[in-house]
N, C-alpha and C positions, 0 to 999 in steps of 0.2 A: 491708481488702479490696480486693483489687486491681483497678485502672481496665479496665476491657475498649477491647481495642483499635479504634481507632475507624478505619475502610476509607475512608473519603469526606472530605470538605469541605464545608462551609458552603455558601453563599451570598457571605458577604462574606469568609472566607477563601481564596475562588478571586480572588473579587476582590485581597485585598492581594497573593497572591504573584504574578498576573500586574501588575498597577502597576506595577512598575519597566520593563516593556518597551510598556506601552499606559498611561498615564498620564491620558488622560481616561475612564480605564476605570471604571464606576460601576456599583454595585448596581441600580440600576433599567435601564441597556442589556445588561446581564446578560437580564433578565427579558423585555425588552423581544426580542431575538433568540429566547431559549424561545418567547414568544410568536407568534415568525415560525416556528417549527419547527425552529431551527437546531440548536437542541440541545433534550435531549431528557432529564438529570435525574432519579432516583427521587424520590422522596416518601417520607417518613416516616410514620407511623402517623397521628403531628401536622401533615401538611401543610408538613412542612422539606423543604428541597429536599437531596438529596443526593448532590456530585459526587465521582464517582470519578474513576482517570487519566484512563481513556479520554474523559469527558467533558470535564476540561478541554484534553485535547491537542485534541478538537475544538470548542470553545471557540479556544483560542491559537490553532488555524485560519483560522477564519471569521473572529478579527478581523484576522490577519494579510493576509487577502486585500485586507479592505475598505481596512485601514491602504496597504499597501506596495504591492498588485497593483489597487484603486483598482476590485475587481470591487463590481458590485452586489449584491443581495440574490439577488434571483432567480438570478443565476449561481453564486455562491457554493453556493446552494439546489442546483442540477441537480449542480456536482461532487461535491457532498457525495453525490447521489442515488447517483453512480458510482460513490463510493469505498464506500456501503455493498453495493453489489452483487460489488467484490472490484476493481473499477476503476481505475485510478491515469491521471487525464486528464494527458494529456501539457503544460497547460500551468500544471498544478501539483505537476509529479511535484517538483519541485526544493524546492520549500516543505515539501512532505508527506513527503522526506528528509533535511532543514536540519537543520543540530546546532542552528538558534537556533529552530524550531520543533519539538516534542516530536512524535516521529516516530507516526503513528496506529499504531492495534493491529490492524493487520490481519492480523500472521501468528499474532495470538491469535483471529483469529475460532473461528465453529466453521465444522465442513465443511458443506459442502453437500450434503444428500440429492438423487442423484442424480432421482427423480421431482419434487421441488420446483423442480430447475434451467431448465427452460422459465417459470413464476412470476418467480422472483427472479431468474435470471441473463442472461431472454430467449433459452437458447439451447436448440435442439431435444435430447433426449435421444439420436436419433438421431447427430446431428454430434459430439456427446461420445461416444458409442459406436466414433465413427469417427476421433477423435483418443487415445482409446487406441489401437485400432487398431494405428496408426500409430507408436507410443510416444512420444506427445506430453505424455498426459499420462497420471494414473494414480491410480484409484480405490482406496481404500478402503473394511473392512467396518465399518458402523455399526450402531447399531441397526437403522435404516430400512431394512437394503442398502446398495450403494454410496453412498459417498458423495466426492463431493472435494475433497481438501483445498484448504486457501486460496492456496498460493503456485500452483496449477495453475489456480486460477478466471481470475490475469491474464492467462497462457497462452492458456487457451478463449478469452477475450474477446479477445488478440489474431486469433487466428486464424479467429476469428468475424466478426472487421472483415475480415480480408484476403481474403473469399469474393468482396467488393465488389471485388476486380479480376479475379476469374477463377482466385483461387489456395486450389488444396485445399490438405487436409490431406497427401496423398501428395507435394504441392511441399515440403512443412514439415518434411520427416525429416531433410535433411541439416543443419536447425538443431541439430536436438538433438543431432548426431551433433557437430557443432565444440561445444557448450556440454560436454558429456563431455570432448570432446577440453580444453575448455580447463581444465576442472575440476581433470583429471588432470594438468595440466604446473603449474597452482598448487600442486596437494597436493606437488608433486616441488620447488616453490623453497620454500613454508612449511614443511613438515613438522618440521622440529626443532623449530620453535615449536609447533607441535601436539602435539607428545608432551610438553614439559612442564606440569606441574601448575600450576605458580604465577599466580595473578589476575594477576600485572603482565606474565608473556610473553603469557599468554591475551589481555589486551586488547589488547596489540602484535599480536598474530595477526591481531584482529577488524579494527583500524587497516587492516594493510596491504592483509589482502583486501578493505577497502571503498578504496583507493586503488590497488589495482593494478582490480578492478572499476573504475575509472573511468576511469584512463588506457586499458585497454585499449579500451573503450567507442568515447573519443575518437577511438585508432587506426585501430580498426574503420570509424568512422564517416568519415574521413578517407578512407582505402583505396577505400571503397565511393564516394565521392563524386568520387574520382578516376578509377575504373573509370569511372565511368555517365559520366563529363566524355569519358573516350575514344570513349565510345558514340554519344553523342548530344548530338556538337560544338558543335549551333546550338540546343542548348535548356539546359544547364547553366553 
């Protein structure tokens, strides 16, 4: 009789997997981090822990922030709470997207029902509707009505935070226009690879998109800094 496929790891298997990068990791430390609420693996009927890939990625992030960024557990807990809401804090963005640390499955998370947004995201429904009106986010239809896709959660958070500077959704429409133009430009450059069906070429496309995004982000940041320096000569 074939053995059922196991889609999770035990705590011992997790430690064995992460030990090459974190030699001091022990089962006791994983249990401690669980007690601190930083990881929350499921339990079997017999009480054994079940670590899925998302749990391992979360644990790996915690260990990385501890070991390489010297963050105390209280600060790490705050960063994880932000991630759970779909917000990627600026001081850990590079870690979350790093090739060394498994990317957290933010894109795979469920959509956020509009009715739950005030509690789960801390953003009023009226503001999200305003973002929709200006084309900055788009809702999808779900079982509970309008729902916010995970990629749009980060957009909503950024727009909400910009209100602190008096910047309203109507001021941000230009960024959506810029993004659409840049995406169209990238598609022209990479369309031959996109049309290919081979896994190797598709992987090259993903790598190229990542590099293009990184380089153009650097370029835009440098151009903006130069423009600001001309305007605020005695500040920047």
